[in-house]
Every structure is written in C-alpha cells, then in structure tokens.
N, C-alpha and C positions, 0 to 999 in steps of 0.2 A: 463638401462641395463637389458637384458632378462636373465631369469633363466630357462633353459630347463626343470628343474624339477617342475617349477611352472605352474600349469594348470589354465585356465580361466573357471570358472563355469558358466553355463547358467543362465541368469537373470530370466528365467521363474520359478516361484515358484513351479510349478508342475513338473519341470524337474530337474534343477540344475546339469545337467550332466557336468563332466569335459571335457575340450577341450584344444587342443594345442593353445598357444597364437597366432599363425599365422592364426587361423581360423577366418572368419568373421561371420559365422553362426554356431549355435549349430549343431553338427553332429548328434544329436539325434532327436531334435524337430524343427530344422531349424529357431529358433528364432535368430535374430541378437544379437551377443554377445555385451554386454555393457561394455565399458571400462571407469570406473569411476576413474578418477585421483584425488588424494587428496594432500593436502599440510599440512605438519606437523609443528606444532608450539610447542616449548619447547626444552630445551637443551638435553633431553634424546635421541633424534634421532641421535645425532652426533656420537654416538658410533657404529652405524651400517654402513655397507658397501653396495654400490650399487650392486644389484643382490641378496641381501639377502631377504629371505621370513620371515617377522616379524609376530609373533603371529600366525604362520601357515596360514596366510591369506593375509597380505599386502606385495606386492613386491616393494622393494625400487628401484625406477628407477634411480634417480639421486639426490644426496644431500637430499632435503626434499620433493621430489615428490614421491608419492607412488601410486600403482595401486591396487585397491581392487579386488582380484581374486574371491571373493564370494559375488557379489553384491546383491543377493537375501536374504542374511542373515543379520538381523539387527545388527548394530554395538553395541559395549559395551557402556552403558550409566551409568554415576555415579549417586549415590543417591542425592548428593548435587552439585549444580552448583556454581563454584567459581565466585567471583566478576569480575575477569579478563575476563571471558567468557560471562557474562551477556550482554554486549553491542552487541555482535553478535546476540543474541536472540531478544533483544528489537528492533533491526534494521532489522528484518527479512523481512520487507516490501520493503526493498531496494535491493532485490535479484538480480536485473539486474546489480548492481554495486558492491555489497559486498558479500563476501563468507559467508557461514553458517556453523555452527559446525556440523560435521558428527557424531563423536563419540570419545571415549577415547581409547587410545592405552595403554594397561597394561604395566607398566615398567618391564624390565627384572630384574632378581635377582641381576645382577651386578651393577645396578644403579636404584635408586628409584624416579627419576625425571619423572613426568607424561608428556605424549605427547598427544596433542589434534590434531584431524584430521579435516581439513576444506574441504568442498565440494563447488562446484560452484566457483572454483578459476580460474583465467586466465591462464589455461594450455591448450595448443593446443591438441584437441582430434580428429581433422579431417585434411585432406589435405595431404601434402607430408609425406611419411613414415619416413623420416629423422627428421622431426620436431614434429611429434606426441609425446606427453608426455613432451614436453619442455614448459617452461614458455612463455606466450605471451610477445611481446616486450614492453619495457618501452615506455611511450608516448614520452619522450625526444628523443628517438632514431629514431622515424618515423615522428616526428613533421614537419620537413622541407619539407617532400615529400607530405604532405596532402594538399588538396584543401582548399580554404578559408572557405567554408561552413563547411568542416570537422573540421578545426581548431576551429572555433567558437562553433561548436557542442560539441567538447571535453571540451572546456572551460566552456560551459554552464552546462554540467554534473558535472564537477569538482566543480563549484561554488554551484550547487544545493545540494551537500552533506555537505556543510560547517555547516549549522545550525543543522541538525540532529546529525552529528558526534560531534559537539560542545556540544550539549545537553547531550550526553552520555560520554563525556570526552575523546574522541578519535580523535579529529580534527587534531591532529598532524600527523596522518596517511596521510593526504592530503598534508603535507609539505615534505614528503620523496619521491623523484622522483623514487626510486627503487620500491616503492609499487604501484605507479600509472601506470597502464598498459592498453593496448588497444587491442580490438578484432574488427577490422574493425571500424565501427562507434561507438562502445560501449566502454566507459571508465569503467575500473574495478579495484578494489583494491585487492592486494594480501593478505593482512591481516590487522588487526587493531592494533594500538599501543596506549597505554594510554598516556594522556597528563601529562606534568609536570607543576610545578608552576614557573612562571605565565602561564596562559593558552595561547595557540596560538592565533594570531590576524590576521585580514585581511591584515594588513601591511606586515606581514611575507609572506602571500600568494602572495601579489604583488611583493615582492622581488624575490620569486621563479619564478613567471611568467616572470619577467623581463629577466631572463636568456634565455628565449625562443624567445626573440625579434628578434634576428638575423635570425632565421629560419621562421619567420612569413611571410605569403604570402604578396606580395606587395599590394594586394587589401585591406588587413586589417591592414597593418603595422602601419599606422598613428593612426588608431583607437585603435589598441592594445597598442601602446606606450603610448598614453594618458590614456588608461584604467589602465595600470600598474602604471603610475605616480599618478593617483588619488587614487589608493589603497595604495601605499607606503607613500603618504602624509596624509593619513587618511581622505581624502575628501569623499571617499566611506566608509560609516560607518556601513552598514548592508549588508547582503547577498541578501536581497530583492532588494536593489539598484543595486547591481552588476548584478543580474539576469535580471533586467529590461533593463539595458544597453545592455547586451549580446543578449537578445531577440530582441531588436530593430535592433541590428546589423545583426542578422540572417535574420530578415524579409527583410532588405534592400538588402541582398546578395542573396535572393531566386532566382532571375532571372538568376543566373549563372548555374542553372540546371532546367531541365524540367522533368515532371513525367507523366507517363501513367499508367492506372490500368486495370486489368481484375478481375472481381468479380464473384463468383459462390457459391451457397449453394446447398447441397443435404441433404435429411433426409430419414430415413428408420425406419420402425417399429422394426426390429430386430427379430431374431428367438425366443427370449424368451418372447415376448409380443404379445398381440392380437390387440392392437391399439396403435397409435402413439400420445404421449402427447407433442412432440416437435413441434416447429414452427421456421421458418426462413425467412429471406429476404436477397437478392432478392428471388422471388418465386422459389420453388424447381426445380433445374435443369436449370434455366435460366442464361445464361452467359451474363454479361454486361461489355462492354468495354468503358472505359472513356478516352477521348482524353485529350490533354494538357489543363490545366486550369479547367477541369471538375473534380468533386469530386466523390469519391467512398464510398459506405457504405454497411455494412453487419451486420446482426443481427442473433443471435441464442438464442432461449429460450427453456428451459427444464421444461415442466409443472409439477406441483405438485398438487395432489388431485385426482388421479385416472381418470377413464373414464368419471366420472360425472363432472369433472372440470379441470383437468390438461391441456387438449388440448384446452379448452375454454380460460383459463387464458393465455397460451402462445400465442395464436393467437390474443387475445385482446391486449396484450402487444405490439405485432408487429404492429397492426393496429393503436394503439394510438401513438406509437413512430413515425410512418411514417407521421401521420397527424401533429404531433408537429414539426417535422423536416422540413416540407414543409413551415412552417411559419417563419423559420429562414431567416435572410437577405441573399440575393443571391450575392451581390457584395462584393468583397474583401475589398474595402475601408472602409466599415462600420463595419468590424469585428475587434475584438482583442481577444487574447486568454482567457482573464479573462471573457469577456462577453460570448464567445462561450462555455466555460466550464460550466458556470452557466446555460446557456440555455439547454445544454445537461443534466445537473443534473435535471433541472426542467421538462424536457421532460420525464425523467424516473419517477419522482414523479407523473406526470400526468398519466402515464401508471399504476403506483401502485394504484392511486386513482380510476381509472376505474375498476380495478379488485376488489379492496376492496369494492367499492360501490355496485358492482354486488353481491358480497358475502353477504353484508348487506341486499340488496333488496330481495335476495332469501333466507334469513334467514339461511345462511350457518354458522355453528359453529363447533368448534372442528374438528373432522375428515372430515367433509364435506367441510371445507373451502378450496378454491383453490388458487393456487399461481404459481409462475414461477421464475426461474433464468433468468439472462440476461447477455449476452456479446454483445457489439456493438463496431464496429470500423468505424470511419468516417474520411476521409482525408480532409485536408484544407491547401491550400498554400503548404508550405514545410514540413508539419507535419501530423501526424495521431493522432486522439483522441481516446483513449481507455476508454470505460465505462463498468462497470460490477457490478452485484449484484448476490450473491450466489456462487455456485461452478462450473459453466461452466467456461471454460478457453479460454485464447488467448495466442498463442505461436508466437514468432518472429523468423523466420528462415532466416539466411543469409549464405553466403559461409563460415562464420567464426564459425557458431554454431547455436544451437537451445536454445532459452531462454523462460521460462514461464514468461509472462508479468504480468498476474493477480495472485492474491493470494486468495485462497478459503476462503469464509466466513464460516468457520467451527470452531469447538472447538479445533481441533489440532493446527490450526494457532494461535488461541487466547492464548492457553497455552504457546506456544513458545514466543509470543510477550510480555507476562507478565514475561518472564524469568524463568518459572517454569521447563521447560524440553527441551530437544533437539527435533527437528522436527521428526527425524527418530523414536525416542522413542514414541512421541505423536501419531504417526500413528498406533502404535501397540495397542493402547487403544480401547476398544469396542465402545466408544462414539466419536471417533476422527472425524468421518464424519458427525456428527450432525450439521445441518445448523444453523447459527445464524441470518441470515436475507434472505428474498426473497421478490419478488414483490407480493402485494395483501394481505398480512397478517395483515395489520393494516394501521394506518394513515401515510401519508408521513412526518409528523412532526417527526417521529422516524425512518425514512428510511435514510440511508446514502450511496448513490451510490458512487463509485469510478470513478473519471475522471483523466486520465493521458494524457500526451503529449509526443510524440517521434518525433524527427527530422528524415526525410527520406532523406538520402544522398547517398544511395547505393541500388542496386537491393535487394529485399527481398520478402518474402511471410509471410503473417499473417494468421495463422490458428485459426479459432474460432471453438469450439467444445463443445458438451455436455459431461457429464461424461461417456456416453456409449462408447466413444473412449478413454478418458484420464485415466480411471481407469486402474490399474495394470501397469502403466508407459508405455503404448503402444506408446505414442508419442515419449518419450525419446528413445524407442527401434527402432522405424521405421522411424523417420523423415529423416534420412540420405539416406534411400533407396526409400522413397515414396514422399518426398516433395522437398528435395534438387535438384533432377534432373530437376525440373521446371525452376530453375535459369539458367541452362545450355541448355535449349531448348530440353532436351531429352524426355519430356513428357508435354502435355498441361494440364491446370488445371482441365479440365473436366474429363479427364482420371485419373488424380491423385486423384480427389475427389471420383470417383467411386472405385478406389483401396483402398482408406482409409476406405470407408464404408464397403467394403467387409472384410477388415482386422479387423475392429471393430466387425463385426458379427461373424467372425470365431475365433478370439482370445479372445474376451470378450463374446458378445452375450447375456448378461443378461438384457440389457436395450435398449430403443430406442437410435438411434445414429444420430446426426446431425453435419455436418461440414460446415464451410464457409471458402473460400480461397480468399484473396486479394493479387494479384500478382502485385507488384510495380516495374516498370522499370524506372531507373533514368539515364538520359543522359546529358552530358555537353551542355550548351546552352549559347553561347557567347552573352552578352547583345548587343543591337543595338548601344549603346554608351559605350565606356570604362568607367568603374566606379572605383572609389577608395572610400572605406568606409570613411565617414567623422568622425572626432574625436567624441568620446562620450561626450555629454553635460549633466551634472546632471540636468541642468535647463529643459532639454527636457522631463525628466520624472517627473519633479516637485517634490512636497512633496509627498512621497509615501503614506502619510496618507490622501491626499486630491485629488489626481489625478488618474484617472483610466487608467493605462498604460499597455503596453504589458508585461505580466509576464509569467515566466516559470511555467506552470501548470503540473508538474510531481510529482510523488510520491517521492519526495526527500526533497526539502528545507523546506517544511511546515509540515512535518509529526509529529504529537504528539507521545508521548511515552506511557503515562499511559492509563489505561483502559477507563477513561472518555474522554481522548483526542482522543482516537481511535474510530472507527466508526461502530462497530457492536454490536448487543445485541440479547439476546434470544427472538425470536419472538413467541415461543411456550408457553411462560409463562406469567401468570398474577396472582401473588400470592397476595391474599387478606387475611386480618384477617377474621375469620369466622364471618358471620353476617354483614359484611360491605356492606351497601346498594349500594355503588358505584361499587361493583363487578359486579352487573348486567349489568352495562354499558360497561364492558370490558370482553367479553367471552374469554375463553381459546382458543388459536389458535395452534392446531397442523395442519397437512395439508395433509395427504395423505392416501388414502385407498390402494394404491399399497404398497407391503411390503417394497421395498427398500426406497421409498420416505417417507413413514410413519416413518421408522426407523430414517432417517436423521433428521427430525424435532422433533420427539417425544423423541429421545434419550436425547435431551436437558433437558427434564423433569427429567429423571433419574439422570442427572449430578448434578442438584441442590440438590438432596437428599444427595449427597456426600459433598456438600459445607460446611456442618457443620464441616467437618474435616479441612476446610480452616481456620476456626476460631482458632482451636487448633494450626494449623501451624503458625498463626499470633503471638501466644504467645511465639514462639521459639526465644531465644535471637539471633540466627544467621540470622534471617530474616532481610533483609535490609529495611530501611525506605521507599524507593521508592515502593517496592513490597507491603508493608503493606498499603501504601496510595492508591495503585491501588485497592486492595481488599476492602478497606474501602469504596471507592466511588462506586465500583460495588455493594457491598452488600447493601449499603444505598439506592441505586436506585431500586434494585430488591425486597428487603424485607422492610416491614414497621417496622423499628426499633423503639422501645419505647424510652421514655425519659431516658437519662442516658445510652443508649446502643449504641450510635454512636461511631464508631471507628475513632480515630484521631491520627496523628503522629506529632512529632515536631523534628526539627533538633537541637534544643537546649535542655538543661536539663529542664524537665517539672517542673513547679512551684508546690510545694506540697500544696494541698488544699483538702477540702472535696470533691470537684467536680472532681479534676484531681489528679490522684495518679499514680506514676510510678510503674510498675510491678517489683517485686523483682528480682534481678539478671540480669536486662537488662541494657544496656548501655544507654547513653543520646540519641542516635539515635534509640530508641526503640519505640514500639507501646505503647500507653497509652489509657486508657479508660476515656472518658470525656463526659459530657453533651454537647448537641449542643451549639455552641457558634458562635458569629458573627465573621466571618473571614475577611470580607471586611467592612470598616467603611465609613460613609458618607464623601464625599469630596475626597476620594481616587481617584487617577488618575492611570489608568491601560492601558496596551497595549496588544492586542490580538495576538496570534500566532496560527498556526495549521490550523484549518478548519473554515469555516464560521459558525456563530451562528445566531440564530434568536431572535429578540426582539419582544415582544408582546405589543399591545396597552395597555392592562391591564391584570392582572393575572386571573380575573374572567372569561374572554371570550378568546377563542383561536383565536383572531384576530391578524394576524401577521403584525407588523409594517414594517418590512423589514429585510434583511440579512446584517449581519456585517462581512465584509471581514477581513481576517487576516491582521494585521498591523494597525488596527484601534486604535485610542486613545480615551478612554472613561472616564467619571467621574461619580462616584456614587453620586446620589443626593437624594436618599430616600431608605428606607428599610421597608419591611412589612413581617409579618408572619401570616399564616392561621392556625386555630386550627386543621384542618384535615391533615395538612402536617408537617412533622418533618424537615422542611428546611426553609430558608429565601428566600424571593424574594427581588431583588434589582432593583432599577430604575436607568438606565444609560442614560447620555446625550452623544451624539456623538460629541466629540470635533473636530476630524478629521477622516473621514472614510478611511480605508485602501483600497488596490487594489487587493490583492491576494485572490481570492475565491477558491483556491485549496482545494479540499476535498480529502484528502489522500486516498489511496487505502483502500477499505473498510476493509481491515484488517490492512491495515494501518488503524484499525477499533475498533470494540468493544467499542464504546464510551458510550453514555448514554444508560442505559438499555432501551429496547424497550417497555416493558409492565409495566404499573404501574408507569412509571416515565417520562411521556411526559412533555412538557413544560407548561402544563396547569393542573388544577385540574382534577381528574379522571372522574368526572361526567359532564364535559363540552362537548360541541359539537365540533367535529373535522372538520376542513375545510382544503382545499388545501392551501399549503404554497405559499406565493407570491414570485415572482422572483425579486422583487424590492430591490435594494441596498439602505441602509440607507444613508441619507445625513447629512451634518453638521448641528448641532443644534437640530436634532430630539431626542426625548426621548422615551424610552420603557423599558419594564420589562423582567427579565429573572431570573430563579432560580440561587441562588448563587452557588450551587454545579455544575451547568452546565457551568458557566463562569470561575470558579476557574482553571480547567485544561487548559484553553485557555489563561491564563495570562502569559505574558513574565516574566521570573524570573529576579529579580534585576533591574527592569525597573525604571529609573529616568527620568521624563519628562524634556524636554528642556524648556528654557524660552518661546520659541514660542508656544510649545504645552501647557504649563501651562496657557499662556495668552489666548489661544483659549478656554480653559476650563473655564476661569474666566467670560466669557461673560454670563450675566444673572445668575451667580452662587451666591447663598447666601453667605455672607462673614463670616459665622460662624466659619469656620476652614480653614486654609490655606492648599493647596494641599500638600500631602506628598507622597513620593515614597513608595511602598509596595513591598513585596516579595511574590511571589506565593508559597504556600506550596508544 
C-alpha cells in the first residue's frame, strides 16, 4: 500500500534527493530509483498497519513486506548478533537461494519485541505493476505448469540446500512449503526457521515431495515417484545420493531443450587511469555466436600490481586459461560435472602458477608482486560453470530479476561468514574491500578457486565485470534498463556492452572497466524419440565413496561453515617470529602500486593488527563455541602460537587439569586454553565433507599424492610431529574415495590461512598441485588442523566401510567412530 507522504530517496550517495514513489528515475540526478523490498521477521511488526512509515524510513507495503525509502543510508546494526540470526550470516554464500539479514528495526515504545529485516527475499521487484512488492509464488502453486527440466532443476536446488541448512540447524525450513518459493528457474527461501528435536530427516523431505507427485510432468513421473519412495523408505540416506540421482535425471532430460549463445567482452581504461590493467576473453569487442551443441566461454581479469605488472598478470592468466581449456575433452560422453569442475579448478591453479613463477623469476616481492582477479563462465550441456577468484563479479539476469552469483573474496564477506556482523555493516568498515586471495600471489597449494554450476532452462544473460563497474551498486541500479532489454530483443549485446562501459566511466570512472556478456537463448526441442525418464537406480550411482558419478557442483550442498572449512585466506601476510630463517623463503606479498589495488591487498595487514582484540572477544562468555573454534583455527594458522597457547574448545565440560583449565564464569560450551593435543587417534575412521583436500606423499616434500573428494572414507594409520611446527601430521589410508569435488565459493572460503600455513613445511619447495584424484588403498599425509574442519560430524562407519578400512590395517585397535570438533 502506498503512502503519498512517503518519498523514495535516490540511491546515489552523492544525491539522496527525495522523489515521488511513482518516479522511475531520480528527478535530480537521473539515477534509477532503487526499490529494495524487505521481509520482516519478529512479532513486533504485527502491530503496524500497511501504508505506515516505520522508523521514518520503512514503508509497510503489506503484512511483513517493507520498502526501504532511504536505500543509500546504512540500516541499524546491533552490537551483538543473537544466535537465531547467526545461521543467516554463516550461510551468506548461498545468497542465490537464501535471504540475508539487512538490519534491525528499532522497536516502538509500545512494544519491545525486536524486528529483523531480511533482504534478498523472494519478493517481486519487476514486471507487472500490480504484482510488484508481492511475494513470489510458492513452488507448490506453480509446480504442475513447469517443464520436466524445470521441475528437476527446482528439486536439485531444494536438495542441494539440505546439508548446509542441516549443519546450521535450520533444515526444517525446507519442509515448510510456504517458505519454498520460486522466481523463474531459481528456488528461494523466504526465511529460515530453527530445527526442533529430533532433527528433520530426508524421509520427511520425501513425504513432502510425494505431495507433488500428481503435478509431476509425465516425462519424469515414474522417476519422481520412485525417488520419493526411496526417500521415504530411507533407501536414500544422504543428500549426496539424492543429488547424484537428480543430476543424472537432468542430464538425461537435456535433449528437451536446445541452447544458443552470444558472447562479447569489452574493456576500457577509464577516465581515471592512464593504462589498462584488465584483460578479457573473447578478445576485446569480438562477438562470438555459438550454435546448438557448441559451448560459450568468457573471462574477465582485473590486474593487480600497477603498470609494471597488473596488465601482465591479467593477460598471462587469460592466455594460460585458454591453453588449459583447449586440453579439456571435447565430446560430451567423456564429461561429468565432477571431472569438469576439477579440471576448471586446476586450470585456474595453472594460471596462478604461471603468474607466481614469473613473479619469482623477476624477483618481485612486496609491492612489486603482480596478480589478478578472475571471473570465468563456461557452458556445457544444460549447465553453465562459474569460476572465480577475487572481487570481480558475475551477475545472472533473467526476466525475474538480477542476482549476484559470486561472492567477493574480501574481508567484509569473511566477517559475515564468521557470524560477526551484518553485511551492510561490514561494508562500512575501512578494511571491508581488502582482498583475501587473488591469482599470482603464492603457490596454488593455498589457492581456492570457486567453481559453481547452474542449470540453464530459460533465457538469461550472464554479466561478468571488474569492480570498475560493480562498485557503488551500479549493476543493481542499472541492470533493468541496460541488460534486461537484451532478453526482449530491444538491444543487441554489443550495444548493451558499450552502454555499460559508458555508464561505468560516467557514474564511477575511478578504475579500468571490463564487462563480458553471455546471452543464452533456450528453446524447446522435442526429442527424436519420445522419452520417459527411467526410474532412479541407486545401483547406477554405486557407492558414492567409490564411484565417480554426476554430482551437483554448486555452492550449496557441500559448503563448509567454519573458517578452516571455507576457502580464502590473507595472501598479503606471512607473519614469522623474528629471526626465523624460514621467513626468507616466504616474502611478504602485498600487490599493487596503484592506490586502489594497493589498498585492497595491504589493508589486510592493518586488519591483523586489530586481531589482538579478537582474543579478548574470545574470552567473552557470550561467544558461541562455533565462533571461537573458527578463530582458533584461523589464528593457529596465521600466527606461530607457542606451546600452551593454542586455543581449543569443547562441547562438554572441560576436564580440570594443569594443562586444561576452564575460564572462570564461562559455561561448559566456552573457550578453554590448552596445550596442543592429539585430536585424531590412530585407527580412527573419518568421512570428509565440504571441499577437496590434498594428500602429500610425505610431509618433508611438497609432492602431492592426489586430491580427496568430499564423501571419502579415510582411516588414520600414523601420526607425526615436527619440531618446527605446532601441529600434528596424520597419515591417512583411502578406504573408499568420494565423488564430490565441489569447492565451494571462495567465500564460501577463508579456509586454511594462505601464508605460513601451507600443507608443507615453510622451507620446502612449492610445486604445482596434481589434478589426480586419490584411489582406494592409497596412503598420504595431511596436517591434522586441515582435515579436522572437513570431517563429518557424528560419522559412524557402516560395516562395509569398516571392512574396506580393515584391508592391510594393523590390528592394534578396532575402528571407532569419532566426532569432529
């Protein structure tokens, strides 16, 4: 409901002029007016009436839907984040599907119940004027009208959220049909709801899905019926199995649609720079059309290191990636998503090594070291693969909205992911834009590129861009006027790209700007022979620990939560104790002589000066165990903690001893100080989740044995500790290798610290990681602190898994299940 007295302020920070709600552009500066719709959670909002302006800012549209009339003003942020809000922050990497906390609405004097505001909610912001501001439809209401591929696509996204939401104790949100909504091809949740005891199960998900059987497309009905039956009977025991079956179903249904692509990139020096450090592919200004069955690819790199290096690094990355991608298999039959995702990741690692080796060869250190960000999009079959490192971005534009697919590898994102603060508040901090990883700054053993997959079942445009465009929310402000018309044929992508470049130069203008556009057109394609998807067979995917199957490689099911589980780290830092000889082997890496880029990487140095305050924060009784454990692992990787200084936590009451002593005033779930202790014992059987990890042939040399995919079952067969390191090395035998090599979005990131905590001693020679996956029976080494965050909680091996581990295992101790801290 409109309030004539409520004006909509310009989102331009330099303007913020009030405008009538009916205006589309600011009447003063002509910036498109931003309508940011929010969803209120909390009972305090119930006392307000539609049309009321709350806190002199938020216009109540209907029930719990509000419009922020001052989008350029940061929302209110509390000093402490309650536990009920923390899951939103820790799941920030799932922004395509989940809302994020926008801010706090101060309670009115007449009621003291707080109201939290969510952004990124499924509220219609475009289209028919009568539906703008209304909630997007529930999946159940549009299910029967969707194509078979769309139905499987929704189910796949639904299933991919099960594991991460279960981890945060909010999986019951997926069992409430009124919360599961859709915007075209995209499945989104309205809000999160905490789990009760007992925790929700996949059987319950199967029961809910069974209610949709009547509306399932005839093409997939038999498949879907059997899938629901397997869920409700408990035959599908993990979300990995469910995702594998859905991925195979989507692959078999791909022939019902055909896709063509148009790809173009443009780059410009910009009015504020004298040279261009960006690079792109296809070559600047070249339009490439891909017919049916042909793949499209686009890359954008934003160089770091000034004229002496940034442009070299960005072009070197493009050239190396092109060379690597040419070596990928060309025929569809030899692909699977797991293999392709791993190949893309290793192509990025090869590009990183090319730049890093040139830095080393030219004796570039500190401010002379060059690097680059990267975003890359590559289509294959019915999907597009999104790869990124750094803060360049990819946006997904459809007729239903514009969504940022990648998440910046910066400190602001890390703070949110750790549950410390809200994203809008983190952006206000002076160090928020400091990068935590980029190509070329060090060995690939500590680089963690993000690889995601999205199903293409509708017309859409993917925008790749450097921060010369994305800064100051320019994409959010202009996508509807500059990119959306491509889908309706009102403008071709070359003209659109030219207008976007001009917009970036006139509205920002502080940096080089590079954009890439991939325009995907999807048309129905009746198969030559009528098909009906065959029922899912669990046998067809085999044992997920032993068979390399088609898996969903998106930033969803496999994303870890803690700092070690996530995949970014400060690349500007290498803190050594004074006089440590090994420090000479690892120079400090900042990266830019240009002010903006220097600031991004070097601000990280300043941030660590403040980390001392984190230790004080750890001693607060209100700090949750999870957060303390994250800081523990982060600090133990970045700093060389002395004996007796390692921070540990326990979910049970700590045993009082001279080595371990509870801090007075803290609860059993509090932080304790303890000497380093063995957390994993010989003969323990563990199962990995999250991202791939690397096993080394031995700790002395950085010779990589292979990569261990998520879902692998491993057994500890030996332990070793080196005097120069305050950590244990453990030797693992591969009982059965997993299949999911998903490496979550790099912020889906901040995992192992990048400098001073690689998988090898600091004075060892660094080499390029191998792309080989480990096989059953192989044995290799890894640091204990690197495998701990990747261990499945409460994992109990099945008799089959235990028997696989018994082969050639010394009989000293019987296998025992363990719990990851």
